[in-house]
N, C-alpha and C positions, 0 to 999 in steps of 0.2 A: 753251833748246831742241830738242837734239838729245835730254836726256833724256824731255823730251817725248812727242816723234817716239816714240820707244824706246818707251813703255808706250801710248802711243794705236794703234801701229800692231800690238799683238798681239791688236785687234780683227777684222784681214784677214787673208785669207785669203792672199792673195798680197802681194807687196810692190806697192804704191801709192806713186806720185809725191804726197809727206802735205807740204804748205807749210803747218803750222803755226805761222806767226811771233806769237811773245808781243808784239811791236812791232807787228804789224799787228791781229791781234785775230781774225782768223778765218781759216777755213780750208773749202772746198767739193769734195766728191767726189761721183761720179755711177756709177748702176752698179756698187755692190762687196759683190764676195762675201766673206761675213763666216767669219772663225772660228768655225767648230760648237764646239769642243771649251770656248773662251773665253764664247761665248753660250751653252751648256748651264749652266758655274757662274752666270751672272748669273742668268739665270732660274727657274734650276732648277726643269725639267718632271719630275715626281716620275714615275718607271716608264716614262721615252719616253727617246725618243735623235736629236735633232737631226740629220735627214741633210742638210740644205741649211738654209743662213740667206742672205741676199741684201737690200741695202739699193737704193731707185733712189738717194734724195737723201743724205749727212751733210753736216753743217754742224757747223762744231767752233770753237767761241767760247771764248778765252783771258782771260782779265782781265790787266789789264796785269802786267808783273813785280813789280812793287811789291805787290800785290797778290793772289799768286797763291795764300797760303798761310792768306787771307783769304776768298777768293771761290772761287764755283766754279767748277770748267772746267763749261762746257755743251757738250755734244751734242744736237743735235738732228736727228731721221729724218725725212723724210717719209714714206716707205713702207717697212713692212719684211715680209719675208715669210720663213714659217718651215715648213719641212718634215718634220714628225716620226713616227718609225713607234715600234710596241710590238718592242721588242728580244726577242729568242729568249731570250737571258742578260740578268738584271738586275744592272748593275757600279755603283760607286757613282762618284761623281763627280769625276773629279780636283780637287785644290785650286789649279789652276796661278795665280790672281789672288792668294789670298793669301798664296803662295811670292814672288811678285814682288811685293811689295807687304808684306813681312815687315818688322817692326820690326829695327833695327840690333840687334849683337850688344850694346853696351850699354843695349838696351830701352828707349830713346826714340822717342818717337812722334816721327818722320823725318818730312822735307820730304816725299818721294813717296808716305809715306805719309798724309798731311793732304790732299795733291792727291788720291789716290787714293780718301780717303772725301767730298772735297770735290763728285764730278762729281756733277751732275745730266742726265738724263738724258730727253728731250724726244720721244715719239714719236707721229707725227700718226693716221696708221695702221699697227696690225699685222695681217695677216693669216695665221692657220695653221691648217696642213692633217694632222690624224693619221692616221695609215693603220695600222690593229689585224692582229693577224696572226691567219690562220686555219689549217685544215689544208689539205692539199695539191686534197685532193679537195672542197673545197667551192667557192660561189663567188665573186664575188670578194670581197675584203676590203673592209670599209667605211668609210667616210673622214669623219670630222670635220670639220666647215669652219669655221673663229671668225676674226668680226673684230673685235677692239678699237680705238677710236680714241680719243686725244686721253688718252696714256697718260704718266707722268712718275714718275720715280724719282728719290727724292734719299734723304740721310742722313737719319736724325730720332732723337729721345730714345730713353726706354723711354715718356713717353706720346706718344708719334707727331707730338710737334713739331718740324720744321725745325731740325739745330742749327745754329749758327755756328761756323765754322770756330776761329774763336779760343777755343773749349773746350778 
C-alpha cells in the first residue's frame, strides 16, 4: 500500500490524503492540482510547456493484491484542465517516470515496473488551452482551445493490441 501511494502521489503537485487501500480497492480525490512535469512526460505535448494541470475528480481503483501484477491499476479522471504555453526556449522533457520505474540493478522486469506498465488511464473530458508567444508590441497572443472526450491510455504491443501484464 505504501509503495503504491508513493508512485501514484508523483502525479499530484501537493501532498494529498491519498487513501489507496489495496484491500478496499478504490480511492477518490477531488479538485486536485497535478504535477505539471509528470503530466508533461505522460502526454508529451511537443514544443509546449504545461503551466497548470488540474483535475476535478480522480478515482483510483486497484485490483486485489494477488492480481496486482496481472491486472491494471485503473485511474479514472472526470475532467482535466491543462494550460499550455509556447516556451521562449524549448528544452527536452525530463524522463522522471522512467527513472522511478527503472529496472533494478539485475535488469529484471520488476514488480513496480510491471504495475507502471499496467496502468490504465481513462479521462472523460480534457480541456486544453494553448497560448502562443507574440512580440511585446503585438496584439494579445492567440489562444487555441481543444476539448477531447473519452480518452483511454493503456499499454499496447507493436500491433497496437492491448497487452496482458502476464507477458
